[in-house]
C-alpha positions, 0 to 999 in steps of 0.5 A: 500500500502506498504510504504517501502523505503530503505535509499538512500545510495551508499554502495560503500561508506562505510565510515558510517559503522564500522567493525561490518557491514560485506560486506555480510550484505551490499550485502544482504541489497542491494539485498533486495533494488533491489528486492523491486524496481522490486516488487519482495517481496519474494526475498526481504524477503529472503534477509532480513531474512538472514541478520537478522538471520546471521548478528544480530550484524550488525547495518543493522540488525535492519533496515532490521528487520523493513523492513521485518516486514513491508513486512509481515504486508503488506501481512497480516502476522500480528502476525509474522510481529508484533512479529518481529517489537516488538522484534527489536523495542528496537534497534530502539526506540529511534534509536542510532545515527548511525542508524539515520545516515544510515536511517534518520527518522527510529525511527519515521517511526518505531513508526508509523508502530508499532502503525499501526500494532497494530491497524490493528491486528485482534481481534483473535490475541489479546490473543497473544499480551496480553501474550507478554505484560505480559511476559515483566512484565510491572507492575515491571517497571512502568514509565520505560516501553519500547515504544513497550510495552506502545503502545501495552498496549494502543491498548489493553486498547482501544480495551477493551473500545470499547468492553465495558469491562471497568474492563480489560481496567482499569487494562491495563491502570494502567500498564502505570504508569508515561507513561500515558498521561493526557487523559489516566490518566483521563480515568484511574482515572475517566472515567473508574471507573465511567463507571464501577460503572454504568455498574456493581456495586460491593463492590469490585469496590466501595471499590477500588475506595473509597480507591483511593479517600481517598488518594486524589492522583489524580483527581479534586474535581468535579471528586471526587464528581461525583465518590462519587455520583456514589458510593452512587448509587451503594451502593443503588443498592446493598441495602447498604442504610446506606453506600450510605447515608454516601457517600452522606454526605461526598460529601455534606460536601466536596462540602460545604467546597469548596463552602465556600472557593471559595466565598472569592476568585472568580476572574474569569469566570472559578471560577464562573462556578466552583461555579455553578458546585459545587452547581449543585452537592450539589443539586444532593446529596440532591436529592439522599439523599431524594430518599434514604428516600423515599426508606425507606418510610421516606416520611416526612423526604424526603419532608422536605429535598426536600422543603428546596432544592427547596429554596436553589438550585433554579437554578438547571437545574433538579429542576423538579426532586425535584417536582416529588419526592415531588409529590410522597411523597404527594401521599404516604401521600394521599395529592393529592392536594399538589401532583397536585400543584407540577406537575402543577408547572412542566407543567408551567415551562417546554417547550412543548414537553419536557420529564418532561412536558409529564411525569408531565401530565401523573402523573397528570392523575395518581393522578386523576385516584387514586381519581376515577376522570376518566374524569379529568384523561382522559383529562390529559392523552390526553395532554400527548398523544399530546406531540410529540417526547415522545413515552414512555410517549405517550404509557403510557398515551394511556394505562391509557386513555384506562383504563379510557374509560373502567371505563366510559363505552366507550369500543369501544374507549378503544379497539381503544386505545389498538390497537393503542399502539400495532400498533404504539408503539410496542417497548413500555414497556406497549405493553404487557399490552395493548395486554392483555387488548385488548384480554380480551375485545375481548373475552368479546364482545359476552357476555352481558355487564351488569356490571356497573361502580360501580362494576369496579375498576381502575388499576393504574400504579406506580406513578414515 
């Protein structure tokens, strides 16, 4: 609904108007008001357009432009309405004293109208808005940007965040300069860089964000640490292992120094919480470094680092990840008993139905399967299958349990398990394997099944 309302002024008393306001401008404004009261919008628009066109120097022209833009916006003419509103907003935001006297509250209403117009603008009109903002050259006026430009930049940035085009959103936010709110600064300096590193890691983004961190211009120690951890992960994904290690060492050194400083000045619960957060980030850096060692097949180095981490970071919420990686190192060194002990610790220390408990049971099954202990592996997989709420691990355990059934000569049970995966876990990443095994078994049914278990070999998944 149109929220148009003209100032309740009897224009016969023109003491508030100076010589720059012609009688014709007053007449046109009154005509528009009268037409709107009768819901004659086209007649009102004509009067307002003439006032804006022929009496641009009149104080009433700015008020008329705002009213006319509101009319256009209410009729769906978003681009022309927004163009007019933006053009004249410089006269109204903020409004001179005389305009406020003529139309009290015009600045606030214009600001709300501008924000509403930007919000309602269809996506197919956004190119025009981008071009308009670029013409204003906000990059050269950081901190002095016109209100209309600031609102437009905020809308563009928000649209790109919604579309997950974080790079474009970041570039627009950077143009706000000192006009950015605290929330926008956090988005610009922390949230968007973090999302970009996780979405599409590249040397360009890593170098840019690293340069920002080196300047220590914005953000907290915690934010810097989280960004460095993400940069290390991005380096790893790009195959730059040594650079990833360097980032992890840098964040570890910074966190260690901060923790030492905090220990001598703890006076509040907030500081205690920060100490806990720093410790968790140190543990994460330790874990990521161990993962890089495993990536390089340096299992002994990873094992030493992880074993030490288990002692130092005993309160780490994701301590089970240390044990999973320790088990992986033990399996690589063919130390199955050590791997089993680590996974049993995870099972004992986790809640029923938790993701890592199901994963640990599945891994125990893998360890037994690697040793050809099919019956024991079958039982571990069975426990993982019973873990409700973990379809990913249920499907994986079903697949491996079916393979155990094949090795134990229980073909019917194996086929039933494969069918269950196809029927109940159609979205699982193992459904294609199950379907393939099922077809092979169905094709082999007519033939005599004389092969012995001794001639068969297990097919195991990679232990995570």
